[in-house]
N, C-alpha and C positions, 0 to 999 in steps of 0.2 A: 504493499499499500504506499501511497505518497503521503508523507507526513506534512500537514499544513500548519501545525502549531509547533512551538518549541517545547512547551511544558504540558504534559497530559496528566490529568488526575484520573486514575484508573481504579474503579471499584473491583474488589476481589470477593470470592465467595465467603459467606459468614459461617459456612460449615461444609455443605455439600460442594465438592470440587466441580460438579457439572454446572453450577450456577455462575458461569462466567460468559460474557458475550463473545461472539466471534470477532467483533471489532476490538474488544479489549485485548484478545490474544494477538491480533495483527499489530496493535500498537506496541505491545511488549516485545514482539519479535523484531521490530524495526527501529526502536529508539536506540540511542547510544549508550544510555545509562538508566538503571532502575533504582530509584530511591525507595528504600524499604524501612518500615518501622522496626522489623526484626528480620535480619537477612536469613536466619535459619528458617523461619516460618515461610517467608516468600520463596526461599530456595526450594522448599518442597513442592510448592505450587508450580514453579517454573520447571522443575525436574519432571513433574507429572505431564506437562504439556510439551516437554522436550525443547524448551526455550533456554538458550545459553546466551546470557547478556551479563555485562558487569553489574554487580549489586553494591550499593553504598548505604550504610546505615544512616537513617534520618528519623529521629524520634524526639520525644518531649524534652530529653535532657541535652540534646546537642543542636537543636534546630537554630537557636539564636546564634551559635558560633559558626555555623556552616553556610547559612543563607547567603551571605554576601559572596562567598566563593562560588557558590552554585550559580547565582545570577550573572557573575562575570563569565563563567563557562557557557551559559545559555546565550549571552551577548556574542560570544565568540563562535556560535553556530552549532553547539551541541544540542541534541534533543534529549529530553528526559521524560520518564514516567514516574509518578509518585504513587505508591501503593501503601496501604496499611496492613495490619495483620489480618483484618477481616472487614468487609464492608467498604464504604465510601470514605476516602481520606478527608479530613476536615470535620467530619461529624464525630465530635468527641475523640478526635484523633489528631496527630500532627498534620499540618497542611496549610492552615490559615496564613502563617507567616510567609511562607514561600510564594503563595498565590498572590498575596497583597504586594510583596516586594517585586514580583515578576510584572505585575500590572503597572505598578508605579514606574518601573524601568522601561515600559513599552514593549515588553515581551508578550507574545501571543500565548494565551493559556486556553486549553480546551478540557472540559470535564465530561467524561463519558458517563451515561446513565448506567445504573447497575444496583447490585445488592446493597441494601441498608436494613439493619435489623429492625428498626422501629416501625417500618412500614407494614410488613406482614403482621407484626404484633398488634399494631393499631387496628388493622382490618379484622383480625381474628377476635378481637375483644368484644365486638358487637356493640361498642360504644360509638356515639357520634363522631365521625371523622371528617365532616365537612369544615369544621373549625376546631383547631387543636393548638396547644402550645408544647414545644419540646424543651425540656429543661436539662438535658444531658445527664451528668452525675450530680446529685445533690451535694452541697458542701458537707464535709464530715463533722466539722465542729463549728467554727466561727460562722455565724449567719444562718445556720441550719434552722433553728426554731423560728427566726424572723421570716425566712422564706416559706416554711410550712404554714405559718399563720396567713401569709399573703396568698399562697396557692389554695388554701381552704375556702377562699372567697371567689376563686376563679370559676367562671361558668363554662368555659370551654373544657374539652377533654384534655387531660395532662399526661404527657409521655415522659418517661425518664429511664435512664439505665441504672442498674444496681449490681453490685458484686454479691456472690453467693453467701459470704459470711456476714453480710450486713442486711440481707433481705428481711429476716424475721424482725430485727430491730426497727427497720424502716416501716414495715407493715404495722407494728405496734404503735409507732409514732403517728402514722397516718390515721389509725383508728382514734387516737387521742385528739388530733386536730381536726380531722374531717368527719368523725363520727363512724361508729361500727357498721352502719347500714349503707354507707357510700359504696357504689359499685366499683370493682376493680378487676383487672385482668393481669395475670403474670405469666409471661412466656419465657421459657428457658431452653437452651440448646436448640434454637431454631434451625431447621434443615438438617439436623444431625440425628443419629440413631435413637437417642433417648429424648427426643423433643417432647415438650409438655407445655400445655396452656391450661391454666386453672382460672375460671371466671367465677364470680360471685360477689357477696358483700366483703368488705374488709375483714369482718369477723370470721366469715367462712374461709376466706383464703389464708388469713393469718393462722388459723387452726390447722389447715392443710399442710402448710410449710413448716410450722413449728414442731410437728411430730415426725419429721424426716430430715435426713441429711441433704442439704441443697448443694447442687453442683451446676457448673455451666455459666454461660453469659445470660444475663437476665434483662428483660424489658418489662417495665411496670407501666400499665395504662390505667389511669384513674378517671372516673366520671366527674364531670364538672358539678359545681354546686347547683342543686335543683332550683 
């Protein structure tokens, strides 16, 4: 394929390796460099599709340091693809800084459509999805209670990500601030072998997950205030 942009944002599967577009594979095969959140994780995907391209680490802990160097290389004519461990880069993943810097430098950026975990979780929740807010990961400590109080008044459906070891605590706090009867949907391990979605009231879903070991990547979808 002929590459028309310099920097490509390329979504990768959130679990099932078949969930990647033909265009994404073409881009990965033709760029000069692939920027990866974790080169080991991305290396497995590239090996699966027989793609052999240079990989460079680009993650939350080094993106401030390497952005200027990458922009210089893009200006010099290199083409690059940015991928995250799973899903679309920039959605609660590294990506925002280099996209902003590239646009400010007049470098053409293209973002391919593809896998994003919160979209199937939102649709499967059965909650209104014509209007919703995405909160990413809730703050762990500072500002958490203030945000929960604010979100308790939100009338649109609320979507956020959560880690397995914090899920039960988060559901307990949602019960406290939103009320035990508020509708919620929790999806984990989307597209993977042990995929699970539990819908119900906060009380019901809290009880379901508090009696079992929770594993996997998690999306929480909460109904807006009635």
